[in-house]
C-alpha positions in Angstrom: 0.0 0.0 0.0 1.4 3.4 -1.0 1.9 6.0 1.7 1.9 9.7 1.2 4.8 11.8 2.5 5.5 15.5 2.9 8.6 16.7 1.2 10.1 20.1 1.8 12.0 21.3 -1.3 13.4 24.6 -2.5 10.9 26.3 -4.8 13.4 26.9 -7.6 14.5 23.2 -7.5 10.8 22.1 -7.6 10.2 24.3 -10.7 13.1 22.6 -12.4 12.0 19.1 -11.4 8.5 19.8 -12.7 9.9 20.8 -16.1 12.1 17.7 -16.1 9.1 15.5 -15.2 7.1 17.1 -18.0 9.9 16.5 -20.5 10.0 12.9 -19.4 6.2 12.7 -19.5 6.0 11.6 -15.9 5.3 13.2 -12.5 7.5 14.6 -9.8 6.1 11.8 -7.6 7.2 9.1 -10.0 10.7 10.7 -10.4 11.1 10.7 -6.6 9.8 7.1 -6.3 12.1 5.8 -9.0 15.1 7.6 -7.5 14.4 6.1 -4.0 13.9 2.6 -5.5 17.3 2.9 -7.3 18.9 4.1 -4.2 17.7 1.2 -2.1 18.6 -1.3 -4.9 22.1 0.1 -5.1 22.6 -0.2 -1.3 21.2 -3.8 -1.4 23.7 -4.6 -4.2 26.6 -3.1 -2.2 25.6 -5.1 0.8 25.4 -8.4 -1.2 28.8 -7.7 -2.8 30.4 -6.8 0.6 29.0 -10.0 2.1 30.3 -12.1 -0.8 33.8 -10.5 -0.4 33.7 -11.2 3.3 32.7 -14.8 2.6 35.5 -15.2 0.1 38.0 -13.7 2.6 36.8 -16.0 5.4 36.9 -19.1 3.1 40.2 -18.3 1.4 43.1 -20.7 1.7 45.6 -18.0 0.8 48.5 -17.5 3.2 50.3 -14.2 3.3 52.8 -15.7 5.8 54.1 -13.2 8.3 54.6 -10.4 5.7 53.6 -7.0 7.0 54.6 -3.7 5.4 57.0 -1.6 7.5 56.1 1.7 8.9 58.3 3.4 6.3 56.6 1.6 3.5 53.2 2.4 4.8 53.9 6.1 5.3 56.2 6.8 2.4 53.6 8.4 0.1 54.7 6.1 -2.7 52.2 4.1 -4.6 51.4 1.0 -2.5 51.5 -1.6 -5.3 54.5 -0.5 -7.3 56.6 -3.3 -5.9 54.6 -5.8 -8.0 55.4 -4.2 -11.3 
């Protein structure tokens, strides 16, 4: 069930959005709804990707040994991955 919300928006911006909606043959309401749906979908996708990366990290059999960068390497300001070129 759709719910109504009240949105405070600058009058100049609202005028521009109304023109944009008219050009796209839609409503300001539909533009806002579509934007919010995309925003939620992007966040869900990021969460899924993050979870997959964490799972891969947990399940990884890779062994970095005891290698750790020195303080000088970390703070040098040099590109961090140039040693593998």
